[in-house]
Structure formats: structure tokens, C-alpha cells
C-alpha positions as semicolon CSV with decimal commas, in nm:
position;residue;x (nm);y (nm);z (nm)
1;M;0,681;18,996;19,378
2;E;0,788;18,828;19,054
3;I;1,139;18,698;19,002
4;D;1,279;18,595;18,666
5;L;1,537;18,318;18,717
6;G;1,518;18,169;18,373
7;A;1,787;18,370;18,194
8;N;2,055;18,243;18,430
9;V;1,937;17,889;18,494
10;V;1,836;17,775;18,149
11;N;2,168;17,872;17,993
12;E;2,354;17,646;18,237
13;A;2,133;17,344;18,186
14;R;2,025;17,384;17,823
15;D;2,270;17,128;17,681
16;T;2,183;16,873;17,947
17;V;1,809;16,913;17,907
18;H;1,787;16,930;17,533
19;G;2,063;16,676;17,481
20;A;1,879;16,438;17,713
21;T;1,547;16,473;17,539
22;A;1,679;16,483;17,185
23;S;1,871;16,154;17,180
24;A;1,594;15,944;17,028
25;G;1,434;15,884;17,363
26;L;1,743;15,713;17,507
27;P;1,703;15,857;17,861
28;D;1,343;15,733;17,871
29;I;1,458;15,387;17,765
30;R;1,739;15,379;18,021
31;V;1,516;15,500;18,303
32;Q;1,248;15,246;18,212
33;A;1,507;14,966;18,197
34;S;1,639;15,058;18,542
35;L;1,284;15,081;18,675
36;D;1,202;14,735;18,537
37;V;1,503;14,590;18,720
38;L;1,400;14,747;19,051
39;I;1,038;14,636;19,010
40;S;1,156;14,279;18,957
41;R;1,343;14,297;19,289
42;S;1,056;14,443;19,489
43;D;0,739;14,261;19,586
44;E;0,593;14,579;19,735
45;Y;0,606;14,813;19,435
46;V;0,268;14,945;19,322
47;S;0,247;15,179;19,022
48;T;0,113;15,528;19,089
49;S;-0,036;15,564;18,740
50;D;-0,374;15,551;18,915
51;P;-0,311;15,737;19,245
52;A;-0,647;15,646;19,398
53;K;-0,593;15,277;19,332
54;A;-0,231;15,293;19,453
55;L;-0,343;15,441;19,786
56;E;-0,568;15,139;19,841
57;D;-0,251;14,938;19,898
58;P;-0,164;14,928;20,272
59;R;0,211;14,963;20,214
60;V;0,168;15,266;19,988
61;A;-0,076;15,422;20,234
62;H;0,168;15,366;20,522
63;I;0,453;15,542;20,337
64;F;0,221;15,823;20,226
65;R;0,100;15,878;20,583
66;S;0,461;15,878;20,704
67;Y;0,529;16,175;20,473
68;I;0,228;16,367;20,604
69;E;0,295;16,296;20,972
70;N;0,675;16,307;20,990
71;L;0,829;16,481;20,689
72;A;0,601;16,742;20,536
73;G;0,641;16,984;20,825
74;W;1,010;17,033;20,746
75;Y;0,914;17,183;20,411
76;D;0,679;17,426;20,583
77;L;0,923;17,567;20,839
78;N;0,903;17,903;20,660
79;D;0,550;17,869;20,524
80;R;0,256;17,975;20,737
81;R;0,019;17,840;20,469
82;R;0,160;17,485;20,511
83;H;0,155;17,401;20,140
84;F;0,359;17,080;20,167
85;T;0,159;16,955;20,465
86;D;-0,195;17,051;20,369
87;V;-0,199;17,110;19,992
88;V;0,052;16,865;19,843
89;P;-0,107;16,546;19,989
90;I;-0,449;16,648;19,854
91;L;-0,306;16,712;19,506
92;A;-0,110;16,385;19,516
93;R;-0,435;16,190;19,536
94;K;-0,489;16,279;19,170
95;N;-0,135;16,355;19,050
96;A;0,079;16,049;18,973
97;L;0,407;16,243;18,957
98;L;0,349;16,406;19,293
99;L;0,248;16,078;19,457
100;S;0,549;15,887;19,324
101;A;0,782;16,169;19,439
102;I;0,630;16,159;19,790
103;L;0,672;15,782;19,802
104;A;1,033;15,803;19,681
105;F;1,127;16,057;19,948
106;A;0,932;15,896;20,235
107;A;1,050;15,542;20,155
108;A;1,411;15,666;20,133
109;S;1,373;15,834;20,471
110;Q;1,232;15,517;20,627
111;G;1,498;15,304;20,461
112;S;1,776;15,532;20,582
113;S;1,647;15,518;20,940
114;S;1,588;15,142;20,949
115;G;1,862;15,024;20,714
116;S;1,598;14,826;20,523
117;T;1,720;14,725;20,176
118;P;1,365;14,653;20,047
119;L;1,258;15,005;20,145
120;K;1,561;15,154;19,973
121;D;1,484;14,954;19,658
122;L;1,124;15,071;19,675
123;A;1,240;15,433;19,709
124;D;1,468;15,391;19,407
125;A;1,179;15,247;19,204
126;Y;0,948;15,539;19,282
127;H;1,233;15,783;19,212
128;L;1,284;15,636;18,867
129;E;0,908;15,633;18,806
130;S;0,904;16,003;18,892
131;V;1,197;16,082;18,662
132;R;1,024;15,896;18,379
133;R;0,715;16,111;18,430
134;L;0,927;16,428;18,442
135;L;1,094;16,340;18,112
136;A;0,755;16,288;17,954
137;L;0,621;16,617;18,092
138;M;0,922;16,811;17,968
139;K;0,797;16,756;17,614
140;H;0,492;16,970;17,701
141;P;0,629;17,286;17,870
142;D;0,290;17,455;17,913
143;E;0,160;17,157;18,113
144;F;0,493;17,127;18,294
145;R;0,514;17,471;18,458
146;T;0,297;17,408;18,762
147;G;0,334;17,418;19,137
148;E;0,275;17,041;19,148
149;T;0,574;16,979;18,923
150;L;0,806;17,201;19,126
151;A;0,686;17,040;19,451
152;A;0,767;16,698;19,304
153;I;1,116;16,818;19,203
154;C;1,176;16,939;19,561
155;L;1,071;16,601;19,701
156;L;1,299;16,421;19,456
157;R;1,590;16,646;19,554
158;S;1,529;16,540;19,915
159;Y;1,532;16,177;19,804
160;E;1,870;16,234;19,637
161;I;2,015;16,401;19,947
162;I;1,903;16,116;20,173
163;S;1,997;15,832;19,940
164;Q;2,307;16,006;19,797
165;N;2,176;15,911;19,455
166;V;2,271;16,181;19,204
167;T;2,243;15,973;18,887
168;C;1,940;16,172;18,770
169;Q;2,046;16,511;18,906
170;N;2,077;16,658;18,557
171;H;1,715;16,568;18,486
172;L;1,599;16,751;18,799
173;Q;1,816;17,053;18,723
174;G;1,691;17,058;18,366
175;S;1,333;17,024;18,487
176;Y;1,376;17,322;18,718
177;S;1,527;17,519;18,431
178;L;1,213;17,475;18,223
179;L;1,001;17,584;18,517
180;A;1,216;17,891;18,575
181;S;1,208;17,997;18,210
182;H;0,907;18,209;18,307
183;P;0,893;18,455;18,600
184;I;0,793;18,296;18,931
185;E;0,550;18,480;19,156
186;L;0,701;18,464;19,506
187;E;0,414;18,608;19,706
188;S;0,198;18,299;19,752
189;G;0,092;17,963;19,613
190;L;0,251;17,622;19,571
191;L;0,490;17,748;19,301
192;S;0,630;18,001;19,549
193;A;0,654;17,741;19,828
194;G;0,832;17,508;19,587
195;F;1,083;17,775;19,487
196;W;1,185;17,848;19,847
197;N;1,224;17,478;19,923
198;Y;1,424;17,420;19,606
199;L;1,650;17,709;19,702
200;R;1,708;17,572;20,054
201;E;1,788;17,227;19,915
202;D;2,027;17,381;19,664
203;I;2,198;17,568;19,950
204;T;2,227;17,245;20,150
205;V;2,396;17,056;19,867
206;A;2,618;17,352;19,775
207;L;2,752;17,380;20,130
208;I;2,813;17,003;20,148
209;E;3,003;17,009;19,819
210;K;3,165;17,351;19,884
211;R;3,046;17,501;19,556
212;S;2,811;17,767;19,425
213;L;2,442;17,695;19,374
214;M;2,312;17,519;19,064
215;I;2,090;17,823;19,010
216;Q;2,180;18,190;18,995
217;L;1,990;18,452;19,193
218;P;1,941;18,797;19,039
219;D;2,134;19,068;19,219
220;K;1,839;19,293;19,293
221;P;1,688;19,393;19,627
222;L;1,387;19,212;19,764
223;P;1,085;19,426;19,860
224;T;1,108;19,594;20,199
225;R;0,744;19,529;20,297
226;A;0,664;19,186;20,439
227;E;0,312;19,049;20,472
228;C;0,412;18,811;20,752
229;D;0,717;18,696;20,946
230;D;0,779;18,393;20,722
231;D;0,846;18,633;20,433
232;L;1,139;18,775;20,631
233;A;1,279;18,428;20,695
234;N;1,269;18,353;20,323
235;R;1,453;18,677;20,247
236;I;1,754;18,582;20,457
237;T;1,759;18,248;20,272
238;Y;1,773;18,438;19,944
239;L;2,057;18,656;20,072
240;L;2,247;18,349;20,192
241;G;2,214;18,196;19,847
242;R;2,357;18,508;19,685
243;V;2,651;18,510;19,930
244;I;2,724;18,143;19,854
245;N;2,711;18,208;19,480
246;R;2,956;18,494;19,516
247;C;3,199;18,334;19,761
248;L;3,204;17,971;19,644
249;L;3,198;18,030;19,270
250;R;3,489;17,847;19,110
251;D;3,776;18,076;19,007
252;A;3,586;18,378;19,140
253;V;3,773;18,700;19,206
254;P;3,802;18,768;19,583
255;L;3,545;19,010;19,718
256;G;3,659;19,368;19,751
257;Q;3,585;19,578;20,057
258;S;3,300;19,764;19,890
259;E;3,130;19,437;19,794
260;W;3,165;19,304;20,148
261;N;3,017;19,628;20,279
262;C;2,723;19,597;20,040
263;L;2,645;19,243;20,157
264;R;2,682;19,348;20,520
265;D;2,447;19,641;20,466
266;Q;2,186;19,408;20,316
267;L;2,216;19,183;20,621
268;E;2,178;19,480;20,853
269;D;1,876;19,603;20,660
270;W;1,717;19,260;20,704
271;R;1,801;19,252;21,075
272;T;1,647;19,593;21,141
273;S;1,331;19,490;20,956
274;L;1,260;19,208;21,203
275;S;0,966;19,254;21,436
276;S;0,981;19,181;21,808
277;S;0,813;18,846;21,741
278;F;1,153;18,720;21,625
279;D;1,299;18,775;21,972
280;P;1,353;18,437;22,140
281;I;1,178;18,350;22,464
282;L;1,427;18,292;22,745
283;T;1,320;18,028;22,997
284;P;1,593;17,939;23,248
285;H;1,591;17,573;23,355
286;L;1,334;17,475;23,094
287;L;1,544;17,163;23,042
288;P;1,660;17,071;23,393
289;N;1,934;16,832;23,277
290;S;2,093;17,085;23,043
291;G;2,375;17,316;23,141
292;F;2,282;17,564;22,868
293;P;2,023;17,843;22,889
294;S;1,698;17,767;22,705
295;M;1,583;17,988;22,419
296;W;1,284;17,901;22,203
297;T;1,046;18,058;21,953
298;T;0,679;18,032;21,873
299;S;0,726;17,949;21,502
300;G;0,992;17,776;21,296
301;W;1,071;18,082;21,087
302;H;1,156;18,283;21,399
303;G;1,463;18,058;21,434
304;T;1,638;18,275;21,173
305;H;1,690;18,542;21,441
306;P;2,064;18,627;21,456
307;S;2,080;18,574;21,833
308;L;1,987;18,205;21,804
């Protein structure tokens, strides 16, 4: 299935993107200046311009392994092909943008857990290095529209959520807009995996800020046939995004009864399409110290079942 998001997204971000890149390189200069300051404060920063050489550094390797072992699986909750766990790390060994985005996210996660200021500074440095690479890539749209680029944008969005750093959010939104200016094939591949993760991150931030999504989702039905259960889990994510865009849009007209009925019918259609594999397994006393009944599933995407 192909989905064309560009018409809606690019119009919203066009001024930000083109204004940013047309001001005589000022954003590049500002990002580089900020990066220079952070590098001067960190003894552990290693440039990712040569990914293979960067991964020879023990500190870089430790952060990289932390992403693979502790963080990547969260991106693959609805992806049986495990793109962010199995594919992204391999590509990052030769892709400087992807490696710096992984290091920014993983270092921010470690810094948030430990309260380590040096780790937070290191995360900020790799974030700015990634943004600098994104700005450079945006000047070459044909080279920019890849699954690797969208995966990096997803990782940088996660960095921003963890660190609460939104200073470069317009760059990430503008970057996504360029990617979405062509139809995205949602059936398979890293570009598809990146889209679903970007959508979930956009939903997370929208709910936190009580607003509509940064992207618009076309109001057209998704295909009824699903190749595997994870496709069904992604469909309910898509429907949730459309509901958020309709209900939390600023100054939106309240939904009429017919519109509510339409959304409810779409939810019911999705529910009836679920296979029995979505049914939770009930195991009384699985957790002996818990007063609640235990329900669990065999895969992460089965957790979208309405009874959970």
C-alpha cells in the first residue's frame, strides 16, 4: 500500500524548511557553533564522520551496544521484521547520520537514567551533529529520501522527547516533510518501519501537549487484508492518529453524530478483523504477589487488543 502524505505535510512546514535553508547558511553556522561549544565541554566526544573508526572508541561502542540491547526493541514492538534492531545497527556502521542519531538517543537515555551531566552533554553534541548532517542532506532531496534518513529522524525525535530539547524540532519536521513529498510504501522496508515509528512518536508528543499531530493523515480507508498481525496493530495506530487530528485540532468544529458513528464503525471494523492470536492468555496467579489477574500475549503487537 502506498500513502501520499506530502500534500498535507509539506504545506505546513514549507516556510520553516525553506526559510531555514535559504538564509545564507545561518542555521548551519548556528548548529556548528553550538556543536563546537559542546565538544569543548566533553572529553568523550568522537566524531562519527568515519563510523568504523568511531566504533573503535570504547565509549562510543558502549553507547551503541546499549541502543541495540536496551532500546531498539521498543521501535520494533509492531514490526516482526525487527528493522530497528537488526537492520539499523548494520546500516549505522557505514552511515554517519544514522550512527550519530543512535548515539544521541542512547546517550540521552543513559543520561536521563543516571543523571549524568557528561552523558547529557554528549547526547546534545551527537544530536547537533545529526542536525548538521540533516541540513546538509536537505540540499540533495534525491539522496535524502531514504529509509536510513527517516530512521535517523525517528531516533532524534526520541532524543528530543527524553531530553525535552525541542530547539531543532522545526528541522526534524521539515526533514520529514521532504521525505513525505513522495508516496511512502507502507508494506515493508525501513522506510515503512520509520513511518510507523514517526507516527507513534508524533502521537506521543501530541497527547502530551494536547494538540493535533504535526502531520496530517489522509482520510481514506486502509486495506482490509493484512499479511501479518503487526499490520493490524499499525492500522489502529493510524486510526488513533486520525482521531487525534480531528478532536484536538485547534478551533475545530465539534464532531457531529454521523462523524462519531463513522469513526466508531472504523474501530469496529478493525476489531472484527483481529484473529484469535490477539486474544490474551489468562494465567491466574502468574504473579503470586499481585492482586490482579494476569493477562499476557505472545507478541508486542497483540497488546493492542481492546480487552487489554
